[in-house]
Steps between C-alpha positions, in 0.01 A plus 500: 500500500646840405598727784268795566663836432546757776257739328239223481550422870456867585176511297368192677585644842326825414196305379476328838556823694234671287258220574561546874441875471176444310374248760578728794320795341201286408445307823751615758828351618357279773255331264759447227639147479768342288222329307362845415838619379551187293160544336555872434845445351387226262812302592522159658572453869831340410600801291418747777684301768799498268523874558359551850489273801188649656235769496721707732783493245267637231372761743852620566563516126191722468632731770852509351363579155300798628801633690731455200261686272475794743878514546556508122261790465687706762834414338360621169392830656854549630624528143276804434637853513354683680370239736122473543370627833431250779128528419564428134716202600220370724249550218721300263518214749124487556364566151705212363349240731348282230154462651468807719292451815469120458878481494508699824277238655735225384801674655324553832395133514859392442620732777243336728674167459835655587353657815439166672733254328869538587626297201326740260579808709873431461473524123283812520752666729764456227259631232412802712866574569568502126211741441626729775845504342363587156277770645800646685694523173218695338454730800871571528503606135184707551629673811831573327313648204296711743819632660459339842801523728525127581312306230631156591413532868154640422437225247581226749257653749224564246511176299319284759239770547429530127475120464261501799289765330477276196400207716231712666355602166487139386316397819250786466433431133454131570251570781305777333518385140605852389827636370560876501860476378518862387389633838731268686797598282428869562485432872842332492652806334332724757623284786860472390506865394625601158645817654665346802829605658787543257873503526649837599619707205869480413720788614576755237 
């Protein structure tokens, strides 16, 4: 039997992860079983277990995929000159969630598993740490562009707060079924302050 190419393996993995996402959004994480994922993927049980050992493994792949997508968006914004404002950055992160509010619900359900299961929480701690680091890179560049005196120090302090704001928006949108991204993004800019303290002018 010919060996499956790496690109084909990646496509099959994404097919399985996509099936898990669809099941969670349709019926909730708790009610989703491996049998549901198998049926939604259109693959055999043997094929799925060739990629993932359990439902938890697929769930972690769902979480990692969401985090990787968000990180790539922030990294892309870092290449822009001038940098978009923090509110514009937040807007880019939220408007590109593929299914809007239903995707928010999926994310919140996945967080719920991490809240009470140490083996999943450990992975989520690593994912969150990576997001904090990426956010700190953006904020350091933004604060430097804005002329702040200590952009790196401010970025380290603010990164966790900005990520927490994002998490809060996702929870609210999942609970209320509404998504005022524009208003939220404007609020982030107002909170951080586009005209905050700047570095002292150079002598001369």
